[in-house]
N, C-alpha and C positions, 0 to 999 in steps of 0.2 A: 148224968149228961155230957155230953161231948165237949171239946174244946171249942169248938167251933162255937156250939149253941151257947155256951158259957160267955164268950166274947161278946155275942149278939146279946143277949140276959143282962147283962150289967152294964155296957154301954146304953142300951134300949130309951134311956132318959136323957142321954146328953142334948146339949143347947140345939134348936133349931139353926137349920145351914145360914152361915153367913152367906149375905148375897150383895155383892161391891155392885154399886153403879155401872160398872167398868164390862161388869162379868159377863152381859148377855153381848156384848160388841166382840169381849172374848172368844166367847163359845163360836160367835157367825163366822168368825175368820179359821176358828180351828175345821169346824165342817167343811167350808167352804174349800180351803189349801186340803184338807184330806180328800174332798170328792172330785177334787182335781186332778190328785197325785194318782187316783185309783178309776179315773174314767169313767166314773159312775152318774148316769146320764142326769139322771134325779136323786133326793133321798127327802125324807122325812126325819127329823130327831127332836127328842121330847125330855124333859128333865123334871121332876117332881119331888117331893121333899117329905112325902107321905101323906099330904092331906090337899096343899095345892099343886096346880104347874106352873112351874117356877121360869120355862125356857122352853118354846118350841119353835120351829123353824122348819117350813119345804123351800127347799132348793132346787133350781135346774127342773129337768120336764120327766114328765110321764110320758108323753110320747112326742121323742124329737118330732118324726117325719109330720105328722099334728100339728107342729108347735104349742101343744097343750102342759100349760106350765104343772109344776108337781104342786099338789092343793094339801095343806094339814088336815083335810079330811078323807083323805085318798087313803083307802083299804088293800093290806099285802094279805101276802100269803103267812103265816106264821110260822108253818113247815115244823118243825120238831119244836118249834114252843109250845106248840098243843098240847105236848107231851105233858106237862105240869099242870092243865086243867085236868087231865084224866087221872093223875095223881092226888091232886085236891080231891075229885067227885070219891075215889078209893077211900081216902083220909075221910069223907062223910062217912062212906058205908063200914068205915073200921070203928068210927065213934057207934053205929048203930048195931054193933054186934052182928053184921050181915057176913061181914069177913075179917079174917084178919091178914096183917101183911105176912107173916113164917106161914100161911095156909100154902098147901102144893098148889099149883096151878088145876092138878087133876081132878082135886073136890071140887072146883066148881066148873070145869069143863072134862067130864068123865072120857072125851074123845080126845085129850087134847096126848101125841104117840111124839117121842122124838126116836132118833136113831140111836146104835150105837151100844155104847158100853153100859150094859145092866146094873153094875155096880155104883154106877153115879147116884145119888141123893136125890129125890126128885128138885125138879126145878119149881123154888115158890116164886110169887108175887110180888115179893122183894126182891127175889134175882131179876124178874123179868123186868119189873122197873128202876133198879139202878143198872143195869145192863153187866151184870155179872149172871148169866144162863150159861158162860160156857161156849157157848156159839160164839164162832166170826162173824163179820160182820152180813156177809153173804146178800148184799144189796139187793142183787136181782130176782131175789123170791120174790120181792113186795114192789120196786120200780116197775112202774107204768104197767100194772098189771091189772086188767080191766075184770077183777074176780073176786068174790067175797072174802073178806076179812078172814074168814073160817078159813077158806080153799087156801088164804095165802100161808095160814099158820100150818095148815095140816103137811105142806110141803116139807116142814122139818122132819118129818118120820120119816125123810128119805133120805136123813143127813145126819151123821153123829158127831154129837159135841166135840169142839177142839177140845177141852179143859173140864174140869168137874164143877158145876155150881158152884157159886160163890168164891171161887179160886181165883179169876182176876175179869178186868176193867175191858171188855170190847162192846162197842157201838153195836145195840142188835135192837131192832125195828120190826121183824117177824116175832120176835118173843115181846118184844112189849105189848104186842098187840094182843096177848093173852089177857091182857089187864084190862083194856074197856071189854072185852069179849067177857069175863067174869063180874064183871059190872053190870053189866046186862043179864046175863042169868040169875044172879043174887037180886037184883031189884025189879027182874021181870020188865021191864020198859029198854027202848033203844038206848045207844050212849048220847045220841042228839037229846032225846027227850029229856033226860036225866040230865047234860050238863045245862040244858036251856034252865032247865027248873030250878034247879041248887045252887048255879054259878050266873049264867047270863043276866037272870029274870033279880034275884035277891041285889046285884051289885048295878044293874042297871047299865049294862053292857049293851046299848043299843045300836052298835054300830060295829060288833061283833056276828059272826055267822060260824057254823059247823058245817056245812054242806055248800060248798064254793059254788052249787049252781043257783043256788039263790042269792049270791049277791049281784048288786046293781053291775055289772060290766064297765058300764061308765066312769065307775070307782075304784076300778085295778089299774094300775100303774102299766101301760106295757112293757115287759119283762126285756133283760137284755143279756147278750154274751160277748166276750172277746173275740173279734177273728183274729185271722196268723198276722194281722199287725195289730193288734190291742187296738184295734176300734172297735166302740161297739155297734154293734148289729142286732138287730129283733132277735129274740129266742123263741120258740117253740111254747106256749102255753102246755103245761105241764096236763094232762089228761085225767083229772080228777074222776074217782068211781063213786062220789057220794063220800057221805062222811065217814071221817077215819080217826080214829082216839090216838093215832100218832103224828098227825099231820095237816089237818083241814081245815083248823081253826085260819078265819081270815079277819081281820078288824084294822082300825084306824090306831096311830097314837095316842088318843087322848082315852079311849075305852085301854088301852095297854098299859097307861100310867095310873090309870082308876084301878086296873088288874093288880098292877104292880104296889100302889097304895095299903090296897089290902094284905097282900104277903108281906108286908111290913108293919101290919095291925097284929091285934092277939086273934084270930079268929072270927070276928061280929064283923058287923057293915049295918049300920045306921040301926045299933042298937039290937039289929036279930044275931041271933050266933048261927055261924056258917059251918065251922068246923071245931073242934078243941082246937086250943091250944098246943097241946102237946103232940097232937095228931099235925098240925098246919106245921109245927115245929121239925117233925120228923120226917117232912119231905125235906126240908132246907138244910137234914143232919146226913155227913158223911156214911155212906154204905160200902162204899169201896174206893181203896185210894187207886190214881192213877198214877203211873210212871212218869216221873219226871224226866223224861228223856231230853237229850240234846235240841230237837225240834219245838218241844214243848216249853223249852227254856227261851226260846228265841221269843215266843208268842207269851210267854210270863215272865220277863226278867226280874222282877220282884217276889216271884210266889215259891215259898219252901216245899207249900205240901198241897198238892190237889187231890179233889175226888169228886166221884159223882153221889149225888145222894136221891131221890126220888122224882125225877123229872128236872133236877138240877144239877148245875156244877155249882161247887163251892171250892174257893180255893182264898188264899190269903194274898193281896197285894198292897205293898209297903204297910205292913201292919194292921190292915182293916181286914174283915173278913167279907168277899163278897160268894153272893151267890146271883147263876148268871145262865143264860142259857143260849146258842144261837140256832139260828134255822136257815135251811137251802134248800130252794127247792129250784127249778129251772126255772132262771131269769130272774130271780129276786134271793137277797139275802138278807137277816135280819138280824136281829143281836138286842136280849135283854138282859141288864143290870142292877143290882141291888145291892149297896153297903146298908143295910138293914139298921146298923148301930147309928150310922149318920142319918138317915132317914133321906137315903138318898138314891133315887133310881131314874136309871136313862133307858129311853127305847130308841134306837139307831134302825132305820127302814129304808132299803135301797133297792132298784131295780136294776139290778147290776148279779148276775151269778159269781160264783168263784173270787169273791173280791174278798179283802181281809179289811175294809175299812169299816166295817162294822164293829171290830175288835178293838183297832186301834181309836176310831173316835170314842168307843165306850171307855175306853181306860185313860183317853186322852182328857176327857171331859171329868171323869173322875177326879185327876190329879188338878185340873183348872178349878176345878170347885170346891175342895179340898185343901188347894194352896202346896201342893207337894211340887218340887222343882222340874220344870219341863223335863219330858224326854221325847227325843223320835222315835214312834214305832212305824213309822210307814216303811221307811228303807231299811230296817233291820226285818219288816217281814218280807217285805216285794225280794230282797237277796234270799231269804229263807224259802221263801216259793222257790223261786228260779232253782236253786241249789235241790229241794223236793223233785221239779220235774226234771232236771239233768240226771237225774240218780236213777230215777225212775226210767228212761230212757235210756242209762246205760245198761243198766238193768236186764231190760225188754233187748236189746241189742246183744245184750253177751247170752242170754237164751236162745233167742231166734240164730244166732251163728252157732251154736251149739246142734239146734235141730236142725239146720237147713245143711250140716255137712251129712246126714243121714239119706239113706238113699230111700226112692219112695216105695212104701210095701207094695207083692203083689197084688190089682185090682182093680176095682171103681173106686175112686176116691169118694165123689159125688154120692150123697145120699142124705138120709133121716136118720138122726142118732137119739138115743134117747138117756135120761138122768132121772131117779125116783123123787127127787126132789125138784130141778130146776126144770123139766119136761123135756121137751123135742129143742133138737137142734138141727137147723138144715144146712149143710153146707153145698153150696152150688156154683157154677161154672158156667158162663157166657161168652163168648169168643175171647176167651183168655181170662178174661173179670172172674173174680172169683169171690163169692159174700156168703157170709154167714148170717144165719137168721136165728136168734135164742130167744125163745116167747115173746115180748113184742120190741126183743130190740133187733136192728138189723145193722150190718157194720160190712163196707167194702175192704177187702182183704186186701192187705201187701203182699206178692209173694216174696220170700228169703228163700225159698229153694224147694225141691221138688214137691216134697210134701212137709211144707212150713209156710203158715202165714203170720202178719200181726193184722191186729184187729184195732184200727184206732178207735178209743175212745169206748169200747163196747163193755167194759164195766170201771166206770170210773176211771180211765187209765189205759193203757196199754193192755192189751194180752198176743201171748204169743198162743197160735193154735196150731197142733199138729197132729201126728197119727204116733201111735202104740203098737203096731198092727193092725191090720188093714180093717178090723170091727172095733174100733176103741179111738174115739177122735177125743182129743184132751186140748182141754179150754183154760188156757193160764190163767193169768192175773190173779184179780180177788174171786173169780170164780173157783179158779184151782180146780176141778172136778174131770172123769175121764167120761163121757157118752159113749154108750153102745150102740151098734150099730141095730136100727130094727129091720 
């Protein structure tokens, strides 16, 4: 039994949450102030005690232009919080002996291949579900790609892992996708069917969908992003491509509270066993330690250890074990947080991307409910985000200056280039304006030198684009790969 599980187990019989008469008013004020600080157009926030909904508020606007107020029943994309549904399903199949956490992925998906070092041990389902596969993020392997989940995973065969499996934590969505595909392989049904039958129906999650196309559009708030002057402007709706075991679940706050109440129980619901208590707790157990970098310490100032479980993040906060996860997709940001020993769970749903309101509000509510001393999370988070943005720009500028000083290689720069994992990249020029298309992503380039450009926002940040000889296009940033001329 891990230390984190020991804490959860021995304190599970703690007294119900104390709820002073003024607590709802204090939570209203906290949410209102945080929403204003982060310029979030609208939010839904709810708190549950393992059995009952203790607090719920819908503030601001679901659609500013239409004047539609946020409603408690509005449905949000849960994004990466979907992953915990997939690992719970995996735990059910482990209970039935159809798979094991330490099965190599290739046992269930014989076509699964990785590039690079043949001496590495095979990636297991546990590795995939805990983001310890050895691969870096490589988000453009999945982001906005209108292709099958298998095709997304097969792209990994064109990349070598940056480390051995089990060696380190790196959030990796494409590898996690193999968990859902393995579930389909061993159960003979789609992930959507399995989640519906094994989780949504028995838990009566009637306002939860696995396929975004089935959600009534009027129930989903308009998503927003901040423009160059920090004003919320409408964001494009993410182009979902059907059910996705890593990100596609949409739900309202009440259903997510019910989902979290289930997770703070013993694996049964309404007298029916859904999953063994052992495998439910296994999903909450640390699988790989995350480094407490200076940046992480800002976001978790009271944390001494942080780890990733199976679809969950586990950390300590003011002496309590917290099990949580965030979700982010174009226009929206969500956070689910549990303090299992105190039967406290929190849902924060916001219709603004790239905000830290979700974590600041969640930890602020934990502090208010558990009567911890006040801590201002907003300002340190904002300062950290600003510093990260500044350092990223400085790094990009330094790299661009070095490449801009080099002469252009002899020959035609424009053309189509290829990478075995990322596919085609097209560099084009029209009347002095340069453009790079990489899969579904497209960026207008800012020329820095004869054969050097910056691609703003191409890889969830800025990327330097340059040449290594006339036939090798180098895309920096979080891609960091060479593309050969076709």
